[in-house]
Structures are given as C-alpha cells and as structure tokens.
N, C-alpha and C positions, 0 to 999 in steps of 0.2 A: 931332461925335462920330464920325459914320460915315467923314468925311474922315481923321481921325487913326487910326482904326483901319485904314483900308486902307494907311496909310502905314507903318503898324507892322507890319502883314502882308508888304508889299512888301520892307520891310527885312529881315524875318526870311529871306524866301525868297533874298534877295542873299547873306546870311550864310551860309545853307545851301549856297548854290551855291559860295561861295568855299571853305567847308570841305570840300565834296565834291571841289573841284580840288585842294585841298592832301593831301588822302588820295589821290587818284588819282596826284599828282605822287610822293608817297613812295613808293606802292606800285610805281610804276614804277623809281624810282630803287633801291629795293630788289632788285627782279627783274633790273635791269641790273647791280648789284654781284654779285648770285648767280650770273647767267649768267658773268660776268669770270671770279669762282672757279671755276666749272665748267670753264671753257675753260682756265683755269691748271692746274687739276687733269689734265685730258687732255694739254695739253703736257708736263707735269712727268712724266707716266708714259710718253709717248711718247719723248721725250728721255732719260728715264732709261734705257729699253730701249735705246736706241742706244748710250749710253755703256756700259751693261753688256756688250752685244754686242762694241763696240770692245775694252774689256778682256779679255772672254774670246779673241777673235781674237789679240789681243797676246799672251796668255799662252799660247796654241797654237803660236803661231808661235815664242815662245822656246823652248817644250819642244821642238818639231821640230829647232830649230837644234842645240839641245845634243844631241838622240838623233843627230843626224845627225854632229856632230863627234866623238860616242864612237864610231860607227861607222866613220868615217875614221880614228880613232886605232887602232882594232883591224885595221883592214885594211892600214894601212902598218906595223904591227908585224908583221904576218905576212910583208909582202913585205920589210922592212929588217931584220928579226931583232931590233929594239931598241926598247924603249919610248921611251927617249930620241931616238933617230934618227928616231922616227915623230912624236915631239912637234916637232922641229926641222923636219922636211919640212912639218907641217901649217902650221907658223908662217910658213915663206917661202912657201908656196901661197896662205895667207890674205893675206900682205902684198902677194903679185902680184895676187891677185883684187880687193882693194881697191882698187889704183891703176890697174886696167884696165877695159874693159868687159866683160870675162868674169866671170861669177859663181863662187863658190867649189865649189858641186857639179860643175860643168863642169870645171872647172880639175884638182881632186884626180882626177877619172876619168882625165883626160889623162894626169896623172902616174902613175897607176896602170898604165895601158898601156905608157908609157915604161919602166917598172921592169920590167914584164913581159916586155919585149923585150930586157932586159938592159943597158939604159941604167943607168950607175951613179948613185947618188944625188946625187954632186957634179953630175953633167951635167943632171939633169932640169930645174932652173930655166932653164939657157941654154937647153935645146932647146924647153922651153915657149914661152920668150921668141920663139924663132925661129919656131915652128909658129904661135904667137899671132899675130906680125905677118903671116904667110901669110894666115890665116884673116881678119884683119881687113881685109886689102887688098882681098879679094873680098866684104867686106861681111858675112861670117859672125859666127855668136855663139856661146853656149856648146856647142850642140849640134854645130856645124861644128866646132868645136875638140876636141871628143870624137871626132868622125867622122874628121877627119885623123889623129889620133893613132892610131886604132884601124886605119886604112889603113896607117899606118907599121909597125905591129906586124905586120899581116899580110905586106907586103912582107918585114921582117924573118924571118918564120917560113917564108915560101915558099922560102928557101934561095937561090934563083936570081932574078934581076931580071926580071919578066915584064910583058907588055902590060895583063894583065888587072888585076894590082895597081895599076900606076901609072895606071891609068883610073880609080880610086877616087879620085884626086888631081886629075888633069884634068878630071874631070866636075864638080869642085867650083870650078873656074876658076883652079887652080894649075899653073903652066907646068912640071910636074916633069921632062919630059923635057928641056927647054931648060935648067931650071937645073942639072942631073945634068951635062949634056954639057959646059956652061961649066965646072963645076968639075973636070971628067975631062981639060979640053982638048982634046976632040974635037968633031966635029959631031953634030947631033941624028939625021942619017940613020946615021951609024955607030954610035951609041948603041943605036939601035932595033935595027940589024943584029946586033950583039954579043950583044943580048938575045935576039933571037929564036935565035941559034946556041946559047944557055945558057952563054956565056962570062963572065957577069958575076954575082960573087957579091953577093947582097943585103946580107950584113953588112959587107961592106968598102965599100959604096959608099953605105950609109944614112946614117952621119955626114956625108958630104960633102953629099948631098942635103939634110939638115936645115939645115946650116950655110948652104948656098946659098940655102933659102928665106929663113932669117932676112937674108942679105945683099941679096937681090932686094927685099924687102918691108920694109925697114928702116924704122922709124918709122911704120908704119900703125896699130899698137895704139894709139899717142898721138894720132893724127888721130881714129881711131874713138870714143877715149875722150873726146874734146871735143864729139861729136855729142849729139844729144838721146836718142838709144838708149843711147849709151855712159854717160852721165851718170845715165840711168834705172838702169842694171844696177848701177853703182857704190852709188848710194843705197839700192837694195834691200839689198844686201851689206852696207852699212852698219846699216841698220834691223834685218836678221836678227841680225846681230852683238850690237847693242846691246839687244835684246830678251832675248837668250840671258845675257847678263850681267845682268840684272835679278834 
C-alpha cells in the first residue's frame, strides 16, 4: 500500500513538472513573438520616417527646380525682350547642361553674363560651348564656368584690353594671352605691349579670344563629361529635372 502510494505521488510530481515545462515553453514563445512584433513595430516606424523624409526632400527639390526655372524665364525675358525667345534660350541651355558636366544653374548664369556684354542670342550657345571647353580643360566646374564668363564680361566693359582683366583668365589656368595672340597673328610679347599702350579695343578682340578658347580646348567638355565628376553632375541635372516634372 505504501509502495503504491509512493509511486503515485512520484508520478504526479513528474506530471506536474512536465506541465510546468510546457507552460514555461509556451510563455517563452509568447514572449519571443511579442518581442518580434515590438521590434517590427520599431522598424516600421523607423523606415516609415525615412520614406517620409525622402519623399519630403524629393518634393522640396522639385519645388525648388520649378522655382528656379520660373526665375530663369523671367530673367531671360528681361534680357531678350520676349517670352518666346526666353523659352527657346532656356531649352537650348538645358539641353547643353543635360549633355555636359555643367549643371543648369551655372550654365544659365554664364549665358546671362554673355548676353549682358552684348553677345547676340544666336551666339550665346556657341560661346558657352567654347568657354565650357576651356573650363573643362583646366578641370573647372559650374562655378568656374560662371567665373570665366564674368571675367569675359569685365574685359568687354573695360573698353580696352588690360593685364588685370586677362589675369582673371590666366589665374584659372586658361592661356588667354597666347590664345588671343595666335588668333591675331602676332607674338604674345607684342600683344602684351600693345595692350599696355592701350591700343587694343576689347570689343574687337573678345570674339577672337572666345573662338580661340573653343579651338584650343576642343573636346575637353566631352572628356570631362565621361569622368565620375561629370557623370555625377549630369545625373544631378536629370534628377532635378525629373522631380520638377512630377
């Protein structure tokens, strides 16, 4: 009788222990699933915030692009005196920017500088291509393009060619004296001498200088465009344009 009771008590304890293990295992699994759901919730919130921020940034970029295009339209209308001419100019500049390492904002500023110095609308694109080749040859970007265009504008408004204005080009690595001397058919020394004597009218030689820059550095824009920097710039223009059209 005592042996049987002892056996029954032992069996009952075993069953209780097994039940406790089952309950503990079940509780552990519930806790694990709950933790997983909690982690999922945190990740969902985190990535949701990232997506929201990305969409917000894309929207802001698109709005800025459209605002910049409207500003460009108004600026060229003032310079050209016609909404249609302004639209055509922007389209041509945008096409140039889309196929070169120079981004549109810098290109349009360069175009405005050229127009302000009296360059005809028809000559703006060829001149920007020439200036762009010179800038690309010395490894410059949009800021350099804008700077060189402004330097050319200052040369034009100075009336007579002088060393100070030419230095703005030579300091950027552009061999302005040699280029212009070659186009004029004289030595660089003679060109400098005539410049010091005030014998060279800037408006007469500026077209030669721009043309010579395009000839000396021909193809440099295409080479820079195939570099990592150039491709990155082209991609940025494409993305900005695409976001603006959404």
